N, C-alpha and C positions, 0 to 999 in steps of 0.2 A: 503493498496498500504505500500509496503517497501521498504526506499531507503539506499544507501547501496555505502561509501564514501572510495574507499580504499590510502594507504599514506606508504610512506616507500623510494619506486624505487629510482635507484642512480643507475649508473654506479659504474662499482667495477672488480680488477683486477682478472685472474686467485687463485679462491681459500680461495676466500673472503667470508663474509657475507653478507647477509640482512635480514630485520626483514622484514614485509612490515605488513599491518594495516589495517584489514580495521570494519570499523566503522560504523553497520546496528544501521537503526531512524526509527520509522513508526512501524511497526505489526511484533521487533524482536522478538515476544514472537511467531511466531504464526509457523511464521518457520524448519520446520524442517530436514530441509540438508545446509547444510552452505560449500564454495565448492570457492577452487583458481582455477580458469581456467586458462590459459598463449595459444597465438598464437601471434608467433614470421613471418619478414615475406617473404609470398606467400606460409606463413601455414593455416593447421588448428586449430579451435583454441581443447587445447586436457586443459583434466581433467587434474588437478597435487596432489589434495590430497582432498578429501571429512571427513569431521565433518556431523554424523550420531545422534540427537540431541536425535533424540527416541528412540535407542539405546545405553542408552547413552558413547553420544560419543565417539564413536566405529567412528575407521578412517580408511582411507584408500589411497593406495595414485598408483600415476605412477612408474612402476617400473623407465623410469629412473634415476626422484628424488627419492627412494626408500634409506632412513638411513642417508641422506643427508638433505631434508626438515621435517620440522613435520611443523602440525597444530591445533590452540590447542584459547579456544574462552576465554574469559573474560566473566563469563558470567550480572554478577554485574553493565559492563561497554557496554553489548553488541558489541565485539568489540574483531573483527574474523584478530589472526594470523598466518604470517607463519612462521619462521622463516625458510631460506635459510646458508645452512652449503656448503665449499666446492665446488662454484662455477662451471662454466664450457662458455665455447664460447659461447656451444648448448645451457643457460639455455636464452640465451636474447630474449626477447619475451618482449609485455605489457599485463601483470597482473589483470587478471580479480578477483573479491569478484562477490561470485554470490549465492541466496541462494531462496531456493523453498518451497509453503506451503503445498503445497500437501502428504497425507504420503500411506510408501510406503518401501515393504517391505525390498531392498538398496537403499539408493542412489545412483543416475543414477548417467552414465557418458557422456553421454552427455546436450551439453547447450543449443542445444532445452530442452529438461529435467528443466530448471528451467526460471522462469517467472521472479525474478527478476534479475539486474545487476547493477556496476557499472563503476564505465569513464575509468577507468585503472590505470595500476603505471609500465608507464619503467622501465622494468630493465638491461642494460647493460654491462656485461660482457667480457672482454680483455682482 
């Protein structure tokens, strides 16, 4: 089993920056895909950033965050990061770290395809 614990959320003014962290423990080395999802009030959970550990760390982003958010990993410490710049009120959501240990051609963007989840960290932009 894998355990995921997010941190770093908070309140920020429009245009500000936040860096989220996700500590991955347990079967950290057995994961092929790491991802950040978010879920706003009354909205479905959506993929924000994907990190494909099987493809030399290739990344992909939701169109709404391209150029503003960056996903990265400290593999030595098993920590996943999400650097969020130029924050907008529409970025307000609960942010979740997710992982999956199944090898696929590409990391999926659907939340239902991820087996491991953190408890979430709230980001509020006003």
